N, C-alpha and C positions, 0 to 999 in steps of 0.2 A: 477426521478432523472437522471444527465448525469454527463460526466466528468468534467465540468465547475463548476457546483454546488457543488460538491466533493470538488475542489480546494478551491472554497469560505468558505466552510467550515472549513476546513483546517486553512483558512486565520483567521476565527473568533475564534478556538482553540489557537493560537497564539505559543504556546510552542510544538514543535513535537519530537518525538523519531525518530531519525537516526540511523541505522544498518548498520554496514561493517563488514567485516571479516578480522582479523590481519595477520602476515605473518605464524603464527602459524597454520590457520584455525579456530581460536576460534572467536566467535560473540563478537561484540564490539558495545555498544549501549549507547548515548549519548543524550541528550536535546540540543536542537535547536531553538532559535527564530530569527535569524539575516536571516529571510527569505523574499523575495520580490516575488510577483508573477504577471506576466506580460500575462495576459489571462491564459491558460494552461501551461505556461511556470513557472520553478520554479529556481528561483537565491536565492543561499543562500553563505554563508559568513563563512569561517575560517582563523587561521592563518597558513602560508606554514608551520611553525615547528611543527604543531600538528600532533601528530597521525594519526588522521582522515582525514588530508589532505593528508599524504602519503599513507593511504589506499586508498584513491579514487583515487590518480593519478597511482596508481599500476593496480587496479583493474578496479575501476568504479562502480562496482556496489553498489546499495544502496537501503534500504527499509525503508520508513519513515511511520509512524503509528500517527494517530492522533484519540482522542477518544471523543466525543460530549456528553454535559449533556442529550442528547434525546438518549442516547445508542447506538449510531451509532459508529461503528468503520470504518476507512477510510484508506486503505492501498496502498502505492504509490510503485511500486517496477520498479524500469528503472536502467539507467547508466549516473551517474555524468560526466561531463568533464571541464576542468576549461574554464573559457571565455578568449576568446583573448585578448590578453596584451593590444592592441589597445582601448578595451572595458571595462577593468579593472576597471580603474576609473570612468567611468561613473557609472558602475552598483554599484560600491561601495558607490558612492556619493547619488545614489538614497536611498539605504539601511540606510545609515546613517542618510538620513532628515527623513526616516520613524519611524528609531528606534534610539531616540536620546541618550539613555542610553550608546551607544558602544562610544560615545567620552569620556565616564568614563573609559571605558574600556582600549580602545587604544586613548589614547590623543594625540593631535598635529601629530608630524612626525610617531609616533610609528603606525599609520594605515595602513603603506606602508607595513607592515609585513602581512596584510590581501591581501587574495586572494580570487576570487569568482569563484563559481562554476554554472554550470548550467545543468538543466534536461530539456529534451525537449521530449523525445521519453519513453514511460514507461505505465505501465497498474495501473487500479486502481479497487480495489475489496472494494465495498459498502456492509458493513453489519451491520444491524439493528435489535435490539433485543426489542424494543418497541412495535415491531406490531406484530400480531397474525395471520397468521404465520410468523415468521421470514423472513424479506428481505435480499436479496443477490443478489446483480448485479456487473457485469464486466465491463470497460469501456477501450479501449485503445485511446491512444494520440501519435500521432506522428508514426514513422514506427515501430512498433511492433505488436504481434500478441497474442491473447488471448489463452493460454493453458486451456484447461478444466480441472475442478476440480470436486470433488463431486464423488456419485456413480450411477451406471448405473444397471439394472437390464436387463439381458440375455435372449436369447430364450429358456434357460434350465429351465426357469421358469414355474414350475406346476400350479401356479394359487391357491395356496394353502390360498392366502393373509395374511400370518404371518406378514409378511414385514408391511402391512397396518397398523395391528393390535398394532405391537411395535413401530412404528414413533413417537416420541413425538410432531410433530409439524402437523400432519394428513395431508401429501402431497405426499402421495402415491395412486395413483388410479388405480383403475381393470382395467384390458387389458389383451392382450394376446402378449407381456409379461405385467404384471403390470409396471406402469409409475411413477418415482419419478419427482416432481417438483423442477428442479434445483434451480428456483428461490427463494423455500422458505425452501429449504433443509439446516439443520443443519451441515450436514456433520460429523455427530457423529458415524456413522456405525453402529447403533443398528439394521439396518435391515439387511445388511451384516451378523451380529454375529448371527442373529437368524434365516437366511434363510436355511430350512433344507435339500435344494440340492446344496448350494453354487451357486446360479444363481446370485449373485449381488456382481459386481466387482467396486473396485476404481479405478478412473481414474487417 
């Protein structure tokens, strides 16, 4: 798996969930299908008067989620910016050609209310439930860094093996200390809850 393959999979899904935060700090999620992929660059369209557009202009942070028929979750976390004015029509036309239904939504000159956004810098979390053990991978696109997630076993580990016995995916190996395979970890926390010496912490 790699970042470009994840983006291609999102294209096959078609309609994606886009999440932002409103003025009160409450989560806002909507389905978006007006999306164009240019390699790993993501363009999408909305109307300037929509709350979605104002939230993006104010903050920019957005999270995109897609779920495939193969039990794969692909989550994109990044920052969206409006496409420069001199490129707006170009990318809008590309999107309208790819998505003819948009002509029915914004016919004729009404499409001038549309505005294009682009995401260039983002992280991807790929999570597949159809493998055993499950598969989890992270990718960075553009100028971003991946923040570690999951659980780690510290030096206080006494080697009792309790964590290994309670792991749903059997991805903890014996060692000093024991080691969690982050690429196959559910991040459920069962190991941490059952550790008798609290040697396991969440990143």
